[in-house]
N, C-alpha and C positions, 0 to 999 in steps of 0.2 A: 961199553956198557951205558954211559951218559947219553949217547946218540939214541939207544934203544928206549931209554926213559923219556927222552925229549919227544922222540916219535909216537910213543904211547900217550903222553900227555897231550901232545897236539890232536892226535885223533879222538882222544876223550873230548876235548874242548870243541871239535868239529862236531861231534855226535850231540853233544850239549846244545850248541847254537842251532842246530838243525830241528832238534826236539822242540825248542822255544818257537822257532819260525812255523813249524807245523801247527803248534797250539795256538799262535797268534792268528793263523788262517783260520782255523776252526772256531775262533771265537767271533769272527766276523758274521754278524746274524743278516740273513736274507730272508725275507718273507716272500714266499712265492704262492700266488693266487692263480689258479686256472679255472676259467669258465667256458662253457659252451655257449655261443651266441648265435644269432641268425640275423641278416640283413636282407630285406626284400626292396626290390626296385628295379627301374629300368637301366639297362646297360649303357652307359655312356661312352665307355671305351674298353676295348677287348682285344688281346693279343695271346699267344701261346702261353705267356708266362705272367700275365698281368690282367686284372679286371677291375674296373671302376663302375660302380651303380650309384644313380641318383635315388637317394631314399626317401626325399620329400623335400619340404620347404621349411626353413627356420622361421618361426613366427615373428620374432624379435628382429630379425635382419632382413626378412624377405627374401633371402637368397636362398637357393638351392643347396641342400646339404649332400654330399657325396662322400662315400666309402671306398677306399681303394685297397686292393689286396694283391699280393704277390701269389701265384699259383706254382705248386709244385706238379710233378708228373702223376704224384698218387691221388689226385682229385678225381672223385667219382661224379659222374654225370648222371642226373636222373630225368627220365622222360625224353632224352635224346640219346644217340648213339655215341657222338663224340663231341668235344668243345667246337669242332669246325662247323657243326650244325646250328650253332648259337649265334646271332648277330646282334649287333648294335641296335638298340631299340627294343629289343626281346626284354621280357621281364621275367626276373629270375629270382632265386632265394638262395643265397650265399650261407653255408653252414662253416662255421669256423671255429677253432679253439684260440682263446685269448689268455696269454700268460702275462701276468704283471709281477714283475720281481722288483720289490723294494729293498734297497740296500740300507745298511746301518747308517749311512750318511743322508739318507732321505731322497736319493735319487731313484726315479721309478724306470725301469725298462719295460716297454710293451712290445710283445711279439705276437703276431697272429700266424695261424695255419689253416689254411682253407681245407675243410674236410669234405664239402659236397657243394654241388651247384645244381640246383632244381629248376628246371625249364617250367615257366607257369603258363606264359602266353606269348605268342608272337608280336613283333611290332606291328602297330597299325599300318594299313596301306597308305603309302604315299599319296599325297595331292597330285592330281594330274593337272597337265597345262590349262590354262584359261582357253585356249582356243580349243581344246577337245571337249570341254564341258559346256562351253556357250554355242547355240545353235548360231548359223551365220545370219547377220542381220540383226540379231538381239542385242549383241554387244556393242554395236556401232552407235555414236551419239548422233542425233537428227540436229539439223541446222547448219549454222556456218563453221564448217570445220575446213581445216587447210588439207588439201591432197597431201599425200606422203612424199610425191615427187619434188614439191615445192610450187612455187609461183613462176610461171611463164612471163617472159619479158616480151611486151608489144612494140 
């Protein structure tokens, strides 16, 4: 009989502790903000699960600003058939969902989820070599120049 009463008392105590623990977790306030955003720029790096785009130049520091995103398999590609058709140097707009979770201790956790990649324009044509663009004879300097083979000894 004493064993049964002790067992019931112990179970009641455990139930009470679990209830307080759940209530304590529910009282922790988290503020979650979700916003849909876009970033437009030139692709600096691209792989099957990552994209980095140069979005402009920071006027205070004079350095290029870059936005980097992890990609999931559910990303929708617009104006192209697949991600394989998009290359480094192309101009794109990345549409993403940004979630900022502010915890009760003040810490902020930022998560981004890319929804769309919209192709805007291809990379500019690369510069061709100087030999191909300069007609023969125009790029050579006149006057006393050394031959490419060097000087001959006499």
